[in-house]
KOLMIVO-803705 format. One line per 2 residues: number of its first residue (from 1); their letters; for each residue x, y, z of C-alpha. Coordinates in nm, 2 decimals, decimal comma, always signed. Layout:
NUM) A) X/Y/Z | ...
% end
This chain:
1) MK) +0,28/+3,05/+1,27 | +0,57/+2,80/+1,27
3) QR) +0,59/+2,50/+1,05 | +0,80/+2,19/+1,06
5) TL) +0,79/+1,94/+0,78 | +0,72/+1,58/+0,87
7) MR) +0,68/+1,42/+0,53 | +0,75/+1,52/+0,17
9) KH) +0,61/+1,37/-0,15 | +0,87/+1,09/-0,15
11) DI) +0,81/+1,00/+0,21 | +0,43/+1,00/+0,15
13) DL) +0,47/+0,77/-0,16 | +0,69/+0,53/+0,04
15) AL) +0,45/+0,52/+0,33 | +0,16/+0,45/+0,09
17) QR) +0,36/+0,17/-0,09 | +0,43/+0,01/+0,25
19) IA) +0,06/+0,04/+0,37 | -0,06/-0,11/+0,04
21) LQ) +0,17/-0,41/+0,07 | +0,06/-0,46/+0,44
23) IL) -0,30/-0,45/+0,33 | -0,24/-0,71/+0,06
25) EK) -0,05/-0,93/+0,31 | -0,31/-0,91/+0,59
27) NA) -0,60/-0,97/+0,35 | -0,43/-1,24/+0,14
29) GT) -0,48/-1,04/-0,18 | -0,78/-0,85/-0,31
31) SH) -1,07/-1,09/-0,27 | -1,36/-0,90/-0,10
33) LA) -1,14/-0,60/-0,05 | -1,29/-0,25/-0,06
35) IV) -1,12/+0,08/+0,00 | -1,32/+0,38/+0,13
37) GI) -1,16/+0,73/+0,16 | -1,30/+0,97/+0,43
39) HT) -1,35/+1,32/+0,29 | -1,13/+1,51/+0,23
41) CG) -0,77/+1,40/+0,23 | -0,86/+1,04/+0,29
43) VF) -1,02/+1,03/-0,05 | -0,70/+1,12/-0,22
45) LA) -0,50/+0,87/-0,01 | -0,76/+0,59/-0,08
47) RK) -0,73/+0,66/-0,46 | -0,35/+0,63/-0,44
49) LR) -0,37/+0,30/-0,23 | -0,62/+0,16/-0,48
51) AI) -0,38/+0,24/-0,77 | -0,08/+0,08/-0,59
53) IG) -0,28/-0,23/-0,51 | -0,41/-0,24/-0,87
55) AH) -0,06/-0,23/-1,00 | +0,01/-0,56/-0,80
57) FA) -0,31/-0,74/-0,90 | -0,50/-0,73/-1,23
59) QA) -0,83/-0,75/-1,03 | -0,99/-0,41/-0,96
61) VD) -1,05/-0,32/-0,59 | -1,39/-0,17/-0,50
63) YG) -1,36/+0,19/-0,40 | -1,58/+0,45/-0,25
65) TL) -1,58/+0,79/-0,07 | -1,75/+0,87/+0,26
67) DI) -1,87/+1,19/+0,41 | -1,91/+1,17/+0,79
69) NL) -2,00/+1,53/+0,88 | -2,36/+1,46/+0,99
71) YR) -2,24/+1,15/+1,19 | -1,99/+1,35/+1,40
73) DD) -2,08/+1,40/+1,76 | -1,92/+1,74/+1,76
75) WS) -2,04/+1,88/+1,43 | -2,24/+2,16/+1,60
77) LV) -1,92/+2,27/+1,78 | -1,72/+2,29/+1,46
79) SQ) -1,98/+2,48/+1,25 | -2,34/+2,57/+1,25
81) NP) -2,35/+2,49/+0,88 | -2,14/+2,17/+0,81
83) VV) -2,02/+2,12/+0,46 | -2,18/+1,81/+0,34
85) RT) -1,99/+1,62/+0,06 | -2,09/+1,33/-0,15
87) TD) -2,08/+0,97/-0,02 | -2,02/+0,74/-0,31
89) IT) -2,04/+0,37/-0,22 | -2,17/+0,17/-0,51
91) FE) -2,03/-0,18/-0,41 | -2,18/-0,43/-0,17
93) VD) -2,06/-0,35/+0,18 | -2,19/-0,68/+0,33
95) GA) -1,91/-0,92/+0,37 | -1,64/-0,69/+0,24
97) NL) -1,30/-0,65/+0,40 | -1,33/-0,27/+0,42
99) IL) -1,03/-0,04/+0,45 | -1,12/+0,30/+0,59
101) VD) -0,86/+0,56/+0,49 | -0,79/+0,89/+0,65
103) DV) -0,50/+1,13/+0,66 | -0,45/+1,18/+1,04
105) IF) -0,59/+1,00/+1,34 | -0,61/+1,20/+1,66
107) TG) -0,90/+1,16/+1,90 | -1,07/+0,88/+1,71
109) RT) -1,40/+1,07/+1,67 | -1,38/+1,09/+1,29
111) IR) -1,33/+0,71/+1,27 | -1,61/+0,64/+1,51
113) AA) -1,84/+0,86/+1,29 | -1,71/+0,68/+0,97
115) MD) -1,79/+0,34/+1,12 | -2,15/+0,46/+1,21
117) AI) -2,19/+0,59/+0,85 | -2,06/+0,26/+0,69
119) MD) -2,30/+0,05/+0,89 | -2,59/+0,24/+0,72
121) YG) -2,46/+0,07/+0,40 | -2,43/-0,28/+0,53
123) RP) -2,22/-0,51/+0,75 | -1,86/-0,55/+0,64
125) RT) -1,67/-0,87/+0,73 | -1,39/-0,65/+0,87
127) VQ) -1,33/-0,28/+0,91 | -0,96/-0,19/+0,90
129) LA) -0,81/+0,15/+0,93 | -0,53/+0,30/+0,73
131) VL) -0,39/+0,64/+0,82 | -0,10/+0,84/+0,69
133) VD) -0,01/+0,99/+1,03 | -0,10/+0,88/+1,38
135) RG) -0,05/+1,18/+1,61 | -0,17/+1,00/+1,93
137) GR) -0,40/+1,16/+2,18 | -0,70/+0,93/+2,15
139) EL) -1,03/+1,00/+2,33 | -1,18/+0,68/+2,20
141) PI) -1,03/+0,33/+2,20 | -0,96/+0,33/+1,82
143) QP) -0,62/+0,23/+1,67 | -0,51/+0,22/+1,31
145) DY) -0,42/-0,12/+1,15 | -0,19/+0,05/+0,90
147) TG) +0,01/+0,37/+0,97 | +0,25/+0,56/+0,75
149) LG) +0,41/+0,76/+1,03 | +0,37/+0,80/+1,41
151) AA) +0,43/+1,15/+1,53 | +0,46/+1,29/+1,89
153) VL) +0,28/+1,62/+1,88 | +0,22/+1,87/+2,15
155) PN) -0,14/+1,96/+2,24 | -0,11/+2,31/+2,09
157) ER) +0,03/+2,17/+1,76 | -0,17/+2,07/+1,45
159) IT) -0,08/+1,83/+1,18 | -0,17/+1,95/+0,83
161) VR) -0,17/+1,72/+0,53 | -0,16/+1,90/+0,19
163) LG) -0,23/+1,66/-0,09 | -0,36/+1,70/-0,44
165) DG) -0,36/+1,56/-0,79 | -0,06/+1,75/-0,92
167) HG) -0,17/+2,09/-0,77 | +0,08/+2,21/-0,52
169) EN) +0,33/+2,01/-0,31 | +0,23/+1,69/-0,13
171) VV) +0,35/+1,75/+0,22 | +0,27/+1,69/+0,59
173) VI) +0,36/+1,96/+0,83 | +0,33/+2,04/+1,20
175) ES) +0,20/+2,39/+1,27 | +0,22/+2,57/+1,60
177) E) +0,16/+2,93/+1,72
% end
């Protein structure tokens, strides 16, 4: 398997700084702002965005995590036994300017499932999407509001985001056979 590096830790950090500032600008600060990370890599990115935004404002931003596996329209194609993770949304979703965070947007199906899941918790004022990488190839009419990097990727290539809290290298790679 061949690998080509798209982003290293420094590139990821810069992209997250830029996204955080764009979120603050578009939402005029942190009033009614909430950040929700989609399991798995979106959770790490959402935590980082929340920390960056918190460094600019003394006010804490609501934060949560979202598991969308049972909301996917293709879960039975992926696995007969989907891994269900914890959804942790303890804030009031109604009226929030909610930022959904994921690592890569491709077909749009993950985001559609995430929006379905969020609506079970309430009706946000807005739902905005922040992604680290937009690889194109949408099957649904969903576009990110905030993007770290746009990448042209062939159909047989896969973007892999490896992130962690100090364990291993933070990197984004394109993998191909």
